[in-house]
C-alpha positions as CSV (number, residue, x, y, z in Angstrom):
1,M,-30.7,183.9,32.1
2,T,-31.4,184.9,35.8
3,T,-31.0,181.9,38.0
4,F,-33.3,181.2,40.8
5,V,-30.6,181.7,43.4
6,E,-30.0,185.3,42.1
7,L,-33.8,185.8,42.4
8,L,-33.8,184.4,45.9
9,D,-31.0,186.7,46.9
10,S,-32.9,189.7,45.5
11,L,-36.1,188.6,47.2
12,K,-34.3,188.2,50.5
13,D,-32.8,191.7,50.3
14,E,-36.2,193.2,49.3
15,L,-37.9,191.4,52.2
16,H,-35.2,192.4,54.7
17,A,-35.6,196.0,53.7
18,R,-39.4,196.2,53.7
19,Y,-40.6,193.6,56.2
20,R,-38.9,193.6,59.6
21,S,-41.9,193.0,61.8
22,A,-42.4,189.8,63.6
23,F,-45.3,188.9,61.5
24,W,-43.8,189.1,58.2
25,G,-40.6,187.4,59.3
26,T,-42.7,184.6,60.9
27,S,-44.8,184.5,57.8
28,L,-41.8,184.0,55.6
29,I,-40.4,181.2,57.8
30,A,-43.7,179.5,57.9
31,I,-44.0,179.7,54.0
32,L,-40.7,178.3,53.6
33,A,-41.4,175.4,56.1
34,V,-44.7,174.5,54.6
35,H,-43.2,174.5,51.0
36,W,-39.9,172.9,51.9
37,K,-40.0,170.7,48.8
38,I,-39.9,173.8,46.7
39,V,-36.9,175.1,48.8
40,V,-35.0,171.9,48.4
41,F,-35.6,171.6,44.7
42,L,-34.5,175.2,44.1
43,V,-31.3,174.9,46.2
44,I,-30.4,171.7,45.0
45,E,-31.4,171.6,41.3
46,K,-30.8,175.3,40.7
47,P,-33.4,175.5,37.9
48,S,-34.0,178.2,35.4
49,A,-36.7,180.8,36.2
50,T,-39.2,179.1,34.0
51,A,-38.6,175.7,35.6
52,A,-38.7,177.2,39.0
53,I,-42.1,178.8,38.3
54,A,-43.5,175.7,36.9
55,F,-42.4,173.8,40.0
56,V,-43.8,176.3,42.4
57,E,-47.1,176.4,40.6
58,A,-47.3,172.6,40.8
59,N,-46.4,172.4,44.6
60,A,-47.8,175.6,46.2
61,T,-51.5,176.4,46.5
62,T,-53.5,179.3,47.9
63,M,-54.6,177.1,51.0
64,S,-50.9,176.3,51.9
65,I,-49.9,179.9,51.6
66,A,-52.9,181.1,53.6
67,G,-52.2,178.5,56.2
68,A,-48.7,179.6,56.6
69,F,-50.0,183.3,57.1
70,C,-52.6,182.0,59.6
71,F,-49.9,180.1,61.5
72,A,-47.7,183.2,61.6
73,A,-50.6,185.3,62.8
74,L,-51.3,182.8,65.5
75,Y,-47.7,182.4,66.6
76,V,-47.2,186.2,66.8
77,T,-50.4,186.5,68.8
78,I,-50.0,183.6,71.2
79,F,-46.2,183.3,71.5
80,P,-45.7,186.7,73.6
81,W,-48.3,185.2,76.1
82,I,-46.5,182.0,76.2
83,E,-43.2,183.6,76.6
84,Y,-44.7,185.8,79.4
85,W,-46.2,182.8,81.4
86,L,-43.0,180.9,80.9
87,S,-41.0,183.7,82.2
88,K,-43.5,183.9,85.1
89,V,-43.1,180.3,85.9
90,S,-39.3,180.5,85.5
91,S,-39.2,183.6,87.8
92,Y,-41.4,182.0,90.4
93,G,-39.1,179.0,90.4
94,I,-36.1,181.2,90.8
95,R,-37.8,183.1,93.6
96,A,-38.9,179.9,95.2
97,R,-35.2,178.6,94.9
98,N,-34.0,181.8,96.5
99,D,-36.5,181.9,99.2
100,F,-35.6,178.2,100.1
101,Q,-31.9,179.0,100.1
102,F,-32.6,182.1,102.2
103,R,-34.6,180.1,104.6
104,E,-32.0,177.4,104.7
105,R,-29.4,180.1,105.5
106,E,-31.6,181.5,108.1
107,R,-32.0,178.1,109.7
108,N,-28.3,177.4,109.6
109,N,-27.6,180.8,111.2
110,N,-30.4,180.3,113.9
111,R,-28.7,176.8,114.6
112,R,-25.2,178.3,114.8
113,K,-26.7,181.1,117.2
114,I,-28.3,178.4,119.4
115,I,-25.2,176.3,119.4
116,A,-23.0,179.4,120.3
117,Q,-25.5,180.4,122.9
118,S,-25.5,176.8,124.3
119,E,-21.6,176.7,124.4
120,E,-21.7,180.2,126.0
121,S,-24.1,179.1,128.6
122,I,-22.1,176.0,129.3
123,I,-19.0,177.9,129.6
124,G,-20.8,180.4,131.9
125,L,-21.9,177.6,134.0
126,E,-18.6,176.0,134.2
127,A,-17.1,179.3,135.2
128,K,-19.8,179.8,137.9
129,N,-19.2,176.2,139.0
130,K,-15.5,177.0,139.3
131,E,-16.3,180.1,141.2
132,E,-18.6,178.4,143.5
133,Q,-16.2,175.5,144.1
134,A,-13.5,178.0,144.9
135,R,-15.7,179.8,147.3
136,L,-16.7,176.6,149.0
137,S,-13.0,175.7,149.2
138,D,-12.1,179.1,150.8
139,V,-15.1,178.8,153.2
140,K,-13.8,175.3,154.3
141,L,-10.3,176.7,154.7
142,A,-11.5,179.8,156.6
143,N,-13.5,177.6,159.0
144,S,-10.5,175.4,159.5
145,Y,-8.2,178.3,160.3
146,Q,-10.9,179.7,162.7
147,E,-10.8,176.4,164.5
148,L,-7.0,176.4,164.9
149,L,-7.5,179.7,166.6
150,S,-10.0,178.4,169.0
151,G,-12.7,180.8,167.7
152,E,-13.1,184.0,169.7
153,Y,-10.6,182.8,172.4
154,F,-7.8,184.0,170.0
155,T,-8.8,187.6,170.4
156,R,-9.1,187.4,174.1
157,W,-5.7,185.9,174.3
158,L,-4.1,188.6,172.2
159,K,-5.7,191.2,174.5
160,D,-4.2,189.4,177.4
161,V,-0.8,189.6,176.0
162,K,-0.8,193.3,176.5
163,N,-1.3,192.7,180.2
164,G,1.6,190.4,180.3
165,A,-0.3,187.1,180.3
166,I,0.8,184.7,177.6
167,N,-1.6,181.7,177.3
168,S,0.0,178.6,176.2
169,S,-2.9,177.6,174.0
170,L,-2.3,180.9,172.2
171,I,1.3,179.6,171.4
172,N,0.0,176.3,170.2
173,S,-2.6,177.9,168.0
174,I,-0.2,180.2,166.4
175,V,2.2,177.3,165.7
176,N,-0.5,175.2,164.3
177,Y,-1.7,178.0,162.2
178,L,1.7,178.7,160.7
179,N,2.2,175.0,159.9
180,K,-1.0,174.9,158.1
181,Y,-0.2,177.9,156.2
182,D,2.9,176.4,155.0
183,S,1.1,173.3,153.7
184,I,-0.2,172.9,150.2
185,E,-3.8,173.3,151.1
186,G,-3.2,176.3,153.3
187,R,-3.7,179.1,150.8
188,F,-6.9,180.8,149.8
189,I,-8.0,180.9,146.1
190,D,-9.5,184.4,146.3
191,A,-6.8,186.9,145.7
192,D,-8.0,189.6,148.1
193,I,-8.5,187.2,151.1
194,A,-5.1,185.6,150.2
195,R,-3.4,189.0,150.3
196,I,-4.9,190.1,153.6
197,H,-4.5,186.7,155.2
198,Q,-0.8,186.7,154.3
199,Q,-0.4,190.0,156.2
200,F,-2.2,188.4,159.2
201,V,0.2,185.4,158.9
202,E,3.2,187.7,158.8
203,A,1.9,189.4,161.9
204,L,1.4,186.1,163.6
205,S,5.0,184.9,162.7
206,T,6.4,188.2,164.2
207,L,4.3,187.7,167.3
208,H,5.4,184.3,167.8
209,S,9.1,185.3,167.4
210,A,8.5,188.0,169.9
211,I,6.8,185.7,172.4
212,S,9.7,183.2,172.1
213,D,12.3,186.0,172.7
214,T,10.4,187.4,175.7
215,R,10.1,184.2,177.4
216,H,13.9,183.7,177.3
217,H,14.8,187.3,178.0
218,N,12.8,189.3,180.4
219,D,13.4,192.8,179.0
220,I,11.1,195.9,179.3
221,A,11.9,196.9,175.7
222,K,11.1,193.4,174.4
223,Q,7.9,193.4,176.4
224,A,7.0,196.7,174.7
225,D,7.7,195.1,171.4
226,L,5.5,192.1,172.3
227,I,2.6,194.3,173.1
228,R,3.1,196.2,169.7
229,F,3.3,193.0,167.8
230,A,0.1,191.7,169.6
231,D,-1.8,194.8,168.6
232,G,-0.6,194.3,165.1
233,A,-1.7,190.8,165.0
234,L,-5.0,191.8,166.5
235,K,-5.6,194.5,163.9
236,E,-4.6,192.2,160.9
237,H,-6.8,189.4,162.3
238,Q,-9.8,191.9,162.5
239,N,-9.2,193.0,158.8
240,Y,-8.9,189.4,157.7
241,R,-12.0,188.2,159.5
242,Q,-14.0,191.2,158.2
243,L,-13.0,190.5,154.6
244,V,-13.9,186.8,155.1
245,R,-17.3,187.5,156.5
246,S,-17.9,190.1,153.6
247,K,-16.9,187.7,150.8
248,L,-17.6,184.2,152.2
249,G,-20.2,184.9,154.9
250,V,-18.4,183.0,157.6
């Protein structure tokens, strides 16, 4: 005698071969779900074909089968739309989240740029302040040096040296100048000014030595050296003052 399980396996293979559409598959699932008592009875009791047919006739009606088909038709028709709208909502949520994350990254990047620009501006301002402070320090030092040389009198005194006239104020100015240069606060910050000024200081030092030597030894050759050293100091002073006026405006 053929059992119901064998009959069900044969039916399953037949349905799988013939009905692969969504409607038929859904209809089959709906029929089995509506008639779950029949399924449970057949699986657990494993009745004979005659008993199985009798149980099916007692528990299955035309209305229940038609309802299962109607549900399958409704499901096959509506579910794609539901799935479509769910995917739309899901994709919208994903896009919204991605857009939010993108905007957050943009805001963070903008904040980093603003912070970097602010830091760069601060560094730039600090650099400018240091440059300005250095310039003001050099201006103050240049004015101080100029006062030690008694302003424009120094140039006139150097010219007088060539005529054999050595002013005592010139000697004092040179000594004070050299002493200040040897002090801690006597050096310029600007590299170009410092270099030219050092050349002028060396010329002053040479001139001072020549003046001291000439005062003790009245020699024509030494007088010629004195004039040459005075010309050198005058030239270096002019170069130094020209650069100071160009860079510092004093």
